[in-house]
C-alpha positions as MATLAB code, in Angstrom:
seq = 'MDILKNSLGQSHDIIEKLVAEGDTVIDATAGNGNDTVFLAHLVGDSGRVYSFDIQSQAIERTRQKLDAQGLSERVKLINDGHQNMNLYVYERVRAVMFNLGYLPGGDHSIGTRAESTIKAINEAMELLTVNGMVTIVVYYGGDSGFEEKEAVMEFIKSIDCRKYTVMKTEFINQVSCPPILVCIERCKGSKF';
ca = [
       2.857   27.006    4.293;
       6.407   25.466    3.529;
       6.317   22.773    0.975;
       9.779   20.668    1.826;
       8.400   19.498    5.493;
      11.098   18.537    8.204;
      12.620   14.578    8.175;
       9.717   13.856   10.713;
       7.068   15.892    8.399;
       8.073   13.635    5.213;
       8.491   10.947    7.446;
       4.348   11.319    8.423;
       3.296   12.011    4.913;
       4.723    8.854    3.882;
       3.181    7.040    6.400;
      -0.429    8.488    6.194;
      -0.140    7.370    2.885;
       0.857    3.339    3.099;
      -1.245    2.876    6.715;
      -4.780    2.137    6.430;
      -6.995    1.089    8.726;
      -6.869   -2.666   10.722;
      -2.816   -2.865    9.533;
      -0.486   -3.812   12.176;
       2.372   -1.392   12.510;
       5.474   -0.378   14.735;
       6.556    2.864   16.179;
      10.106    1.821   17.166;
      11.047    4.243   19.672;
       8.058    5.405   21.680;
       9.591    8.942   22.804;
       6.576   11.251   23.664;
       4.472    8.987   22.215;
       3.230   11.500   19.194;
       4.312    8.798   16.951;
       2.622    6.018   18.402;
      -0.882    8.280   18.787;
      -0.178    9.224   15.084;
      -0.236    5.421   14.353;
      -3.257    4.572   16.197;
      -5.498    7.155   14.222;
      -3.895    5.595   11.224;
      -4.478    1.182   11.600;
      -7.912    2.319   13.725;
     -10.536    0.141   15.969;
      -9.613   -2.532   13.622;
      -5.773   -2.384   13.507;
      -2.987   -2.408   16.116;
       0.278   -0.529   17.330;
       3.285   -1.876   18.927;
       5.196    0.678   20.559;
       8.808    0.080   22.285;
      10.706    2.479   24.574;
      14.156    1.188   26.834;
      12.910    4.186   29.110;
       9.745    3.450   31.624;
       8.979    7.477   31.621;
       8.491    7.301   28.144;
       6.152    4.750   27.853;
       4.406    6.231   31.014;
       4.553    9.659   28.498;
       3.650    7.732   25.123;
       0.314    5.413   27.946;
      -0.978    8.963   29.092;
      -1.209   10.128   25.108;
      -3.276    7.349   24.182;
      -5.332    7.077   27.136;
      -5.903   11.263   26.812;
      -7.596   10.710   23.250;
      -9.030    7.145   23.987;
      -6.733    5.227   21.674;
      -4.867    3.434   24.631;
      -6.996   -0.766   23.496;
      -4.767    0.350   20.060;
      -1.828    0.114   21.197;
       0.584   -2.431   22.689;
       3.123   -0.286   24.713;
       6.532   -2.301   25.432;
       8.988   -1.215   27.595;
      12.190   -2.964   25.855;
      14.311   -2.093   23.193;
      13.961   -2.133   19.634;
      16.199   -4.293   18.916;
      13.529   -7.083   20.430;
      10.941   -6.162   18.483;
      11.130   -9.620   17.058;
      10.119  -11.271   20.652;
       6.887   -9.538   20.676;
       5.856   -9.029   17.171;
       4.727  -12.244   15.090;
       2.431  -10.805   12.300;
       3.737   -8.935    9.572;
       3.420   -5.235    9.668;
       2.374   -2.355    7.349;
       4.983    0.148    8.349;
       7.501    0.748   10.960;
       9.196    4.008   12.448;
      11.874    5.133   14.382;
      13.336    8.543   15.792;
      16.799    7.963   16.653;
      18.712   10.061   19.375;
      17.879   10.350   23.019;
      14.288   10.938   24.462;
      13.043   14.941   24.005;
      13.516   16.911   26.903;
      15.273   13.659   28.292;
      19.023   12.413   29.824;
      21.030   12.937   26.500;
      23.112    9.603   27.645;
      20.100    8.075   27.156;
      19.527    7.417   23.822;
      19.683    5.068   20.548;
      22.826    3.288   19.852;
      24.468    1.738   16.567;
      24.529   -1.366   17.351;
      21.451   -2.411   18.618;
      19.390    0.185   15.657;
      20.901   -1.440   13.160;
      19.692   -4.785   15.029;
      16.288   -2.765   15.446;
      15.776   -2.191   11.871;
      17.157   -5.956   10.510;
      14.341   -7.226   12.274;
      11.833   -4.390   11.193;
      12.968   -4.949    7.549;
      11.904   -9.113    7.952;
       8.858   -8.190    9.865;
       7.774   -5.907    6.548;
       4.895   -6.984    4.266;
       5.351   -6.090    0.639;
       5.684   -2.625    0.042;
       5.712   -2.245    3.721;
       7.901    0.743    4.627;
      10.492    1.739    7.600;
      11.078    5.304    7.864;
      14.044    6.205    9.611;
      14.774    9.821   11.288;
      18.293   10.078   12.016;
      18.939   13.068   14.391;
      22.527   13.904   15.654;
      24.375   16.986   16.317;
      24.877   18.936   19.364;
      26.432   16.045   22.215;
      25.432   12.572   20.265;
      24.609   10.593   17.930;
      27.203   11.250   15.379;
      28.471    7.479   15.652;
      25.488    5.618   15.293;
      24.073    8.155   12.335;
      27.677    7.063   10.154;
      26.673    3.450   11.190;
      23.636    3.146   10.229;
      24.526    5.067    6.763;
      26.570    2.980    6.047;
      24.173   -0.184    6.871;
      21.703    1.180    4.411;
      24.522    1.215    1.412;
      24.666   -2.386    1.973;
      20.485   -3.145    1.874;
      19.966   -5.977   -0.956;
      18.417   -4.156   -3.636;
      16.737   -6.750   -5.310;
      14.183   -6.818   -2.040;
      14.361   -3.295   -0.643;
      14.094    0.184   -1.870;
      16.437    2.192   -0.078;
      15.660    6.243    0.082;
      17.843    9.104    2.548;
      16.815   12.322    2.045;
      18.393   15.101    3.946;
      18.687   18.975    3.597;
      22.030   20.004    2.747;
      22.169   24.121    3.300;
      20.861   24.162    7.154;
      22.964   24.602   10.163;
      22.568   22.355   13.019;
      23.450   19.000   11.684;
      18.777   18.693   10.513;
      17.713   15.312   10.838;
      18.051   12.655    7.899;
      14.853   10.916    6.853;
      15.715    7.030    5.468;
      13.217    5.396    3.974;
      13.362    0.970    3.151;
      10.270   -0.197    1.488;
      10.114   -4.082    0.320;
       9.712   -4.584   -2.870;
       7.215   -7.308   -4.536;
       9.712   -9.496   -5.823;
      11.065  -10.334   -1.967;
       9.978  -14.102   -0.132;
       9.037  -13.694    3.398;
];
């Protein structure tokens, strides 16, 4: 068993410790539905998951996974970009999960982009409860994601430390651009 998990595994460990039955959370990048299903289990019958993706194929894959596990009633699937989450979510949320890049097994030319991602991260930070968390797994390498990675890394340096605590975790001796984990926690002293 590896103690040092990959970025996605680390994000799941953090979110699992944070989210409880009845919480409201967001999967900002539904993709194949794995994080949406993970979050739906955590929030229980009394919680709510908002799950976003711009690709109808991703929404349909996510719907199928939810239906197969009897979790559909806990989730609102939204076929829109994550930068528009404020148009759909009007309540405080405990956690927001992002997996940047393209749909696994999908068209590499369709993926998250720096401008809309940074807008979405800003929206997510504003929706957080005190001690709520945004996790961002930054996938890059091969044929995509480098520009977005650089823009996100610059953006997170500018986040007000009086309102949010920001952590970046990355593996430094792995090849092929291993994903980076960014966590943004809303501080106790920050006001809504």
